[in-house]
C-alpha positions in Angstrom: 107.8 89.8 94.8 107.2 93.1 96.9 107.4 96.3 95.7 110.1 98.8 96.1 108.6 101.5 97.9 109.3 104.6 95.8 107.0 102.6 93.3 104.5 102.1 95.4 104.7 105.7 96.0 104.7 106.7 92.5 101.4 104.3 92.0 99.9 105.9 94.8 100.3 109.2 93.4 99.1 108.5 90.2 96.2 107.3 91.0 95.2 111.1 92.4 96.1 112.3 88.8 92.7 113.4 88.6 92.4 114.9 90.7 95.0 117.6 90.9 93.1 120.9 91.3 91.4 119.0 94.6 94.6 118.6 95.9 96.0 122.4 95.3 92.5 123.6 97.0 93.0 121.0 100.4 96.7 122.1 100.6 95.8 126.2 99.8 93.4 126.0 102.5 95.7 124.1 105.2 97.9 126.7 104.5 95.4 129.8 105.3 94.0 128.3 107.6 97.3 128.0 109.3 98.2 131.5 108.6 94.8 132.5 110.0 95.2 130.5 113.1 99.1 132.1 113.8 97.8 135.3 112.8 94.7 135.8 115.5 97.1 135.8 118.9 99.7 137.6 116.7 97.4 140.1 116.2 96.0 140.3 119.7 100.0 140.5 121.3 99.9 143.6 118.7 97.1 145.2 119.9 97.8 144.9 123.3 101.5 146.4 122.8 99.5 149.4 121.0 97.3 149.8 123.7 100.8 149.2 126.7 102.4 152.6 124.2 99.1 154.8 124.8 98.1 154.5 120.8 94.9 154.7 119.6 93.4 151.7 118.6 90.4 151.9 115.7 88.6 149.4 117.2 86.0 149.7 113.7 88.7 148.0 111.9 90.2 145.7 114.6 86.7 144.2 116.0 85.6 143.2 112.1 89.3 141.9 111.6 89.4 139.4 114.0 85.6 138.3 113.7 86.9 137.7 109.9 89.8 136.0 110.7 88.0 133.3 113.3 85.0 133.1 110.3 88.3 132.5 107.9 89.8 129.7 110.2 86.7 128.2 110.5 86.0 127.8 106.2 89.8 127.0 105.7 89.6 124.5 108.1 86.5 122.9 106.8 87.6 123.1 103.1 90.8 121.3 104.0 89.3 118.5 105.2 86.5 118.5 102.7 88.7 118.2 99.7 91.4 116.0 101.4 88.4 113.3 102.6 86.8 114.0 98.8 90.5 113.0 97.1 90.5 110.1 100.1 87.2 108.5 99.1 87.7 109.5 95.7 90.9 106.9 95.3 89.6 104.1 97.6 86.4 103.9 95.5 88.6 103.7 92.7 90.6 100.9 94.6 87.5 99.2 95.2 86.3 99.1 91.9 89.8 98.2 90.5 90.1 95.4 93.4 86.5 93.8 92.6 87.3 93.5 88.2 90.6 92.0 89.7 88.9 89.5 91.2 86.4 88.5 88.9 89.1 88.5 85.6 91.3 86.1 88.0 88.9 83.5 89.6 88.5 81.1 89.6 91.7 79.6 88.4 94.2 82.0 90.7 92.2 82.9 93.3 91.8 78.6 94.2 94.6 78.9 96.7 94.0 82.2 98.6 92.5 82.4 102.0 89.0 84.6 101.7 90.1 86.1 105.2 93.0 87.7 103.5 90.8 89.1 100.9 88.3 90.3 103.0 90.9 92.2 104.9 92.4 93.4 101.9 89.0 94.7 100.6 88.1 96.4 104.4 90.8 96.8 106.6 93.9 97.9 103.6 91.4 99.9 101.7 91.1 101.9 104.4 94.9 102.1 105.9 95.5 103.4 102.3 93.0 106.5 102.8 95.6 107.5 105.4 98.2 108.0 102.7 95.8 110.4 100.6 93.7 112.2 103.2 96.7 112.2 106.0 100.3 112.6 103.8 100.4 114.1 101.2 98.5 117.3 101.9 99.9 117.3 105.4 103.5 116.9 104.0 102.9 119.4 101.2 101.2 122.3 103.9 104.2 121.7 106.0 106.6 122.7 103.0 105.2 125.4 102.4 104.3 126.7 105.9 108.3 125.9 106.9 109.2 128.3 103.9 107.0 131.2 105.0 107.9 131.1 108.9 111.5 130.9 107.9 111.1 134.5 106.3 109.3 135.8 109.2 112.0 134.2 111.9 114.9 135.7 109.2 113.4 139.5 109.6 114.1 138.4 113.7 117.4 136.6 113.9 119.6 133.8 112.3 119.3 132.4 115.6 115.7 132.0 116.1 115.7 131.0 112.4 118.3 127.9 113.7 116.1 126.8 116.1 112.5 127.0 114.4 113.7 125.1 111.3 115.9 122.7 113.5 112.9 121.8 116.2 111.0 121.6 112.7 113.4 119.2 111.2 113.3 117.0 114.1 109.5 117.0 114.9 108.8 116.3 111.0 111.7 114.1 109.9 113.7 113.0 112.3 111.2 111.2 115.2 109.6 109.5 112.0 112.3 107.6 110.7 113.5 106.8 114.0 110.0 105.6 115.1 109.7 104.0 112.2 112.6 101.3 112.3 110.4 100.4 115.2 106.8 100.5 114.5 107.6 98.3 110.7 108.5 95.3 111.9 105.6 95.3 114.7 103.3 96.7 111.9 103.9 94.0 109.4 103.5 91.6 112.2 100.4 92.8 113.1 99.4 92.4 109.7 100.0 88.6 109.0 98.4 87.7 112.5 95.1 89.8 111.4 95.3 87.4 108.3 95.7 84.6 109.6 93.4 84.8 112.6 90.5 86.4 109.7 91.3 83.4 107.4 90.3 81.2 110.9 87.7 82.6 111.8 85.9 82.8 108.4 86.9 78.5 108.3 85.0 77.9 111.6 81.6 80.0 110.5 81.8 77.9 107.3 82.5 74.8 109.4 80.4 75.7 112.7 77.6 73.2 111.8 80.1 70.4 111.7 81.6 71.5 114.9 78.6 71.1 116.4 78.1 68.1 115.4 81.4 66.5 116.6 80.8 68.7 119.8 84.1 70.7 119.2 83.2 74.1 118.8 84.5 74.7 122.6 88.1 73.0 121.5 87.6 75.3 118.1 86.2 78.8 120.6 89.5 78.4 122.7 92.1 78.6 119.5 90.4 81.5 118.3 90.4 83.2 121.8 94.2 81.8 121.5 94.5 83.4 118.4 92.6 86.7 119.4 94.6 87.2 122.4 97.8 87.2 119.9 96.2 89.7 118.1 95.2 92.4 120.8 99.0 91.4 121.9 100.4 93.0 119.1 98.6 96.0 118.7 98.9 96.5 122.1 102.5 96.8 121.2 101.8 99.0 118.1 99.7 101.3 120.3 102.2 101.9 123.1 105.0 102.9 120.2 102.6 105.3 118.9 101.7 106.3 122.6 106.1 106.6 123.1 106.5 108.6 119.8 103.7 111.0 121.3 105.2 112.0 124.7 108.6 112.5 122.8 106.6 115.1 120.1 105.3 116.6 123.0 108.7 116.7 125.2 110.4 118.5 122.0 107.8 120.7 121.8 108.3 121.8 125.0 111.7 122.5 125.3 111.6 124.0 122.2 109.6 126.5 123.5 111.1 126.7 126.3 114.8 127.4 124.5 113.0 130.1 122.2 111.8 132.6 124.9 115.7 132.0 126.5 117.1 133.2 123.0 114.3 135.6 122.7 114.8 137.0 125.8 118.4 137.2 125.5 118.1 139.2 122.3 116.0 141.7 123.8 118.4 142.1 126.8 121.0 142.5 124.2 118.5 144.9 122.3 118.6 143.1 119.4 115.0 143.0 119.4 112.2 144.7 120.5 110.3 143.6 123.2 106.8 143.6 121.0 109.0 141.3 118.3 110.5 139.0 120.8 106.9 138.4 122.3 105.2 138.0 118.8 108.1 135.6 117.9 107.1 133.2 120.8 103.5 134.0 120.4 104.4 132.9 116.2 106.6 129.6 117.0 104.1 128.2 120.0 100.9 128.4 117.3 103.2 126.6 114.6 103.4 123.1 115.6 100.0 121.7 113.9 101.5 120.8 110.0 104.9 119.4 111.9 102.6 117.3 114.6 100.4 115.7 112.2 104.0 114.9 110.2 104.8 113.6 113.6 102.4 111.0 113.2 102.9 109.6 110.1 105.3 106.7 111.3 102.2 104.3 112.1 99.5 105.7 109.5 102.2 106.0 106.8 104.0 102.5 107.5 100.7 100.6 107.6 99.3 102.0 104.6 102.5 101.3 102.6 102.3 97.7 103.9 98.6 97.5 102.7 99.3 99.7 99.1 101.9 96.6 98.9 99.6 93.5 99.1 96.9 95.4 97.4 98.7 96.3 94.6 100.3 92.7 94.2 97.2 91.5 93.8 96.5 93.9 91.0 100.0 92.9 89.5 99.3 89.5 89.6 99.0 88.0 85.9 96.1 86.6 84.6 95.1 83.4 83.5 95.7 83.2 80.1 92.3 82.9 78.2 93.7 82.5 74.7 91.3 80.5 72.0 88.9 82.2 70.5 87.0 78.4 69.3 83.5 78.2 70.4 82.5 74.0 71.1 78.8 73.5 70.2 78.9 70.4 72.2 81.1 69.2 75.6 81.8 65.8 73.7 84.3 63.2 74.2 87.3 64.6 76.7 90.6 63.1 76.5 93.9 63.3 77.9 97.0 62.8 75.8 100.0 63.0 77.2 98.9 65.3 79.8 100.9 66.1 82.8 100.5 68.9 85.7 102.7 70.8 88.4 101.2 73.2 90.6 103.1 76.6 89.4 103.9 77.5 93.3 104.8 74.2 95.3 106.4 72.1 91.6 104.1 69.4 93.7 103.2 66.8 90.7 100.5 65.6 89.8 100.0 63.9 87.0 102.7 62.5 85.5 102.3 61.6 81.4 98.5 60.5 81.5 96.6 59.6 78.7 93.2 58.9 78.6 89.7 59.0 77.1 86.4 59.6 78.8 83.3 59.0 76.4 80.7 61.7 75.9 77.6 61.1 78.0 78.7 59.1 80.6 78.4 58.9 84.5 82.0 58.7 85.5 83.6 58.0 89.0 86.6 59.1 90.3 87.7 57.8 93.6 91.4 58.4 95.3 92.8 59.4 98.5 93.0 63.2 100.1 95.2 65.1 97.6 95.6 62.6 95.0 94.6 64.9 92.1 90.7 64.3 91.5 89.6 68.3 91.9 92.4 69.5 89.7 91.7 66.9 87.1 88.7 68.4 86.7 89.7 72.1 86.8 92.4 70.9 84.0 89.2 69.9 82.0 87.2 73.2 83.0 90.8 75.3 82.2 91.1 76.8 85.8 94.7 75.4 85.3 97.1 75.1 81.9 98.2 71.7 81.5 102.4 71.2 81.9 102.7 69.0 79.2 100.7 67.4 77.1 97.1 68.7 76.3 93.4 67.8 76.9 90.9 67.5 73.7 87.8 68.4 74.5 85.3 67.4 71.1 88.2 67.1 69.2 89.3 70.2 69.8 92.4 71.3 71.9 91.6 72.4 75.1 93.8 75.6 74.3 92.4 76.8 71.5 88.9 76.6 73.2 88.0 80.4 75.1 88.1 79.6 78.2 84.2 81.6 79.5 82.4 79.5 76.5 83.9 76.3 78.0 83.0 77.2 81.5 79.5 78.1 80.2 78.6 74.4 79.6 79.7 73.1 82.5 78.1 73.0 85.7 80.1 72.2 89.1 78.8 71.3 92.5 81.1 71.7 95.1 81.4 69.9 98.3 80.1 72.7 100.7 76.7 74.3 98.7 77.0 77.6 98.3 73.8 80.0 99.0 74.2 83.4 98.8 72.8 86.2 100.6 69.7 86.8 98.2 66.1 85.4 97.7 65.8 81.0 96.5 64.8 82.5 93.0 68.4 84.3 92.3 70.1 81.4 94.1 69.1 78.6 91.7 68.8 81.2 88.8 71.9 83.3 89.1 70.8 86.4 87.2 69.0 84.8 84.4 65.6 84.9 83.4 63.7 81.6 84.0 60.3 81.8 84.9 58.8 80.2 87.9 57.7 77.5 86.9 60.5 76.1 84.9 62.6 77.1 88.2 59.6 74.2 90.1 59.0 72.1 87.9 62.7 71.8 88.1 62.3 71.8 91.8 60.0 69.0 91.8 62.8 66.6 89.9 65.3 67.0 92.9 62.3 66.5 95.6 62.2 70.5 96.9 59.2 71.6 95.1 57.0 71.4 98.7 60.0 72.1 100.5 60.6 75.5 98.4 56.6 76.4 98.7 56.8 75.9 102.4 59.4 78.8 102.9 58.0 81.7 104.5 57.7 83.6 100.9 58.1 81.2 98.8 61.2 81.5 96.2 61.6 85.1 97.6 62.5 83.6 101.0 66.5 85.2 101.3 68.7 82.8 102.5 72.1 82.5 103.3 75.4 79.8 103.9 74.4 80.1 107.2 70.8 79.7 107.1 69.3 77.1 109.2 65.9 76.7 107.0 67.7 73.9 104.8 69.4 70.6 105.8 72.8 69.8 104.2 71.0 67.3 102.1 68.5 70.1 100.9 71.3 72.5 100.4 73.0 70.3 98.0 69.7 69.1 96.3 69.6 73.0 95.6 72.6 73.0 94.1 71.5 70.7 91.9 68.7 72.8 90.8 70.6 75.5 90.3 73.0 73.1 88.0 70.2 71.6 86.1 68.6 75.4 85.4 71.9 76.3 83.8 71.5 73.8 80.6 75.2 72.4 81.6 76.5 69.4 79.4 78.4 68.4 81.8 78.3 68.1 85.5 80.8 67.8 87.9 79.7 66.8 91.6 83.1 67.6 93.8 82.4 65.2 96.8 78.6 65.7 96.8 77.4 63.3 99.4 80.3 63.5 101.9 77.4 65.3 104.9 74.8 63.1 103.7 74.0 60.2 105.1 73.2 56.6 103.4 69.5 57.4 102.6 70.0 61.2 101.5 72.8 59.9 99.3 71.0 57.4 97.6 68.2 59.9 97.1 70.4 62.5 95.7 72.1 60.1 93.5 68.8 58.9 91.6 68.1 62.4 90.6 71.4 62.8 89.2 71.2 59.5 87.2 67.8 60.2 85.8 68.1 64.0 85.6 71.6 65.1 84.7 72.1 64.7 80.9 75.0 64.4 79.3 78.7 63.9 80.6 78.8 63.6 84.7 81.6 63.1 86.6 81.2 62.2 90.4 84.1 62.4 93.0 84.6 60.7 96.1 86.0 59.0 98.5 83.3 56.5 99.3 82.9 53.5 97.2 78.9 54.4 97.2 78.7 57.2 96.0 80.0 56.0 92.4 78.6 52.3 92.8 76.3 54.1 89.9 78.9 55.0 88.0 79.5 53.7 83.8 83.3 54.0 84.4 85.1 54.2 87.7 88.8 55.5 87.8 91.2 55.8 90.8 93.7 58.9 91.2 96.7 57.3 92.8 101.0 57.6 92.4 100.1 60.8 89.7 98.5 58.0 87.6 94.6 57.5 86.7 93.4 53.5 87.0 90.6 52.3 85.4 88.9 49.9 88.2 86.0 49.1 86.9 83.1 49.6 84.0 79.7 48.5 82.9 78.9 45.9 80.5 
C-alpha cells in the first residue's frame, strides 16, 4: 500500500528530530548569508548617493564594514552548506543502517520474491535521492519563509504596491511554478523509477548468468536486449530533464519580467514624488538580489518528487511485516520430519502449492525430490526450513510442532546448498567458514574429502586468496564443491541440495554425489529435475498436482 504524502513528510521530519539544533544553525546561516548578500550592494548604492550629494563618507568605517560583510557572506554560506549536509548525511547513514537491519530481519523469507536490482537501487539511488529532502528542501523552505517576512517589512516602508508585486513574484517562483511543473514531472519520475528498477534487475541477472550465456552463445542477444532497455532508461531521463529545463526557462523569464515591472513601478513612484531616487534605486537593487531563496525552491519539483518516491519505496520496505519467529523451543536433533494434513498457498499470488499433504520423512535418509519446474520442490524445503509458514496443517520436526521451534535454532541445523554457488568477495577461508573460528587443518581435511584440497592450495595465496561469484579461478563444479565444504564445516544435521548438479557434466555429477553419500551425515534432501541425480537416493518422491507421490524406495 502506498504511503500518503503527508505521512511520508511526517516520517522524514521525525528522523531529523535529534538534529534540530543543526537545522536551526543551517537556517540561521542561510538567512544571515542572504541578508549580507543583499546589504553589500545596498550599502554600495547608499554610499554612491552620499558621494553624489557631496556628503562626507567615513572611509575608516565603510571599508572595514564592506570587507566584514564579504567575509561574513563566505562564513555564513559555508555554515549553511556544512550544517545542511551534516544533517543530510547523518540521517542518510541512519537510513542505511535501518535498511540493512531490516533486510537481515526479513531474510530469507520476505526477500525470496524481491529482485536484487530493486534492493540495490534502494540502497544506492533511493537513499541519495532522499538526501535532497534533508539538504535541499527543509532548510530552503524555512529560509524563504523567514526572508519573505523580512523583505515584506522593508517593502512596506517603500510602498504597498511594491510589496504586492514582490510577494506575488515570490509566490509564483516558490509556489505556483513548482506545483505546475510537479504535475508534469511526477508521472515521468514514477515511470523513470520503474524502468530503472527493471533495467538494474535485468543487468544483474545477466551478470550472474554470463557464463551460461557465453556457453550457449546468447551473449550478443542479451547485450542487444540490455542496450534496448538502456535506451528506454535514457529516453525517460531525457524527458525528465527536458521538463526540468523548461521549468528553469520559465522561472528566469518570470524573474526578468518581474525586475522590469518593479523598475517601472519604482520609477513611477519616484516621478509621483512618493519615494526618493535613492529609495527607488535601493528597492530595485534589493529586489533584484532577493531571488536566491525562491530560485532554490523553484527547483524542488524534480528533487522533491524523486525524493518522495524514493522515500515511499524505502518506508514500504521498512514497514513490511516481518515473518513471525514465534516458537522458543530448541531442538537437539532434526530427526524425523512429518507433514500432517499440510497445505500451502503463496500469500501474494494465491497459488496453491500443496493441498492437505500428509507424509513422513524418516531420519538419516537420502531423499530425492523430482518434478516439473515450479511444482513446489524448493518450496517444500523452505517450509521445512521455516522460511514460510503453512497455510493449513503443520510440520513436525523430531515430534515437535515446527511453529513452536525457534526459527534461527532450526535453520542453524540445516545446510542449504543453492543451485548457483554463492561466493562472496572475501578470501576462500572466509567463504568456507562464514565467520566461524575453524582451524585451517580442519578446513583442508574437509576439502580433501571433497577432492578440493590440492586445488585450494594451488590458488595464488591458498586459503587467503580473494574470490567472488564472478571469479574464474574455479570451475562450476569446483564452486559447487566449495559450497559442499561450507555445508560440511557448518556441522549441520540436515542438508538440502537445490538442483546441485544442473551445471555439471555426468562425470562431475557422479563425483559430487559420491561425496554427498559418504560425508553428509544426517538427513539429506536432493532436489533435481534429473533422474540421474536422485538415483542414489533411499527414497524418491515426485511433486505433482499439489501432492508428493512416492516413486521408489530402497529395500
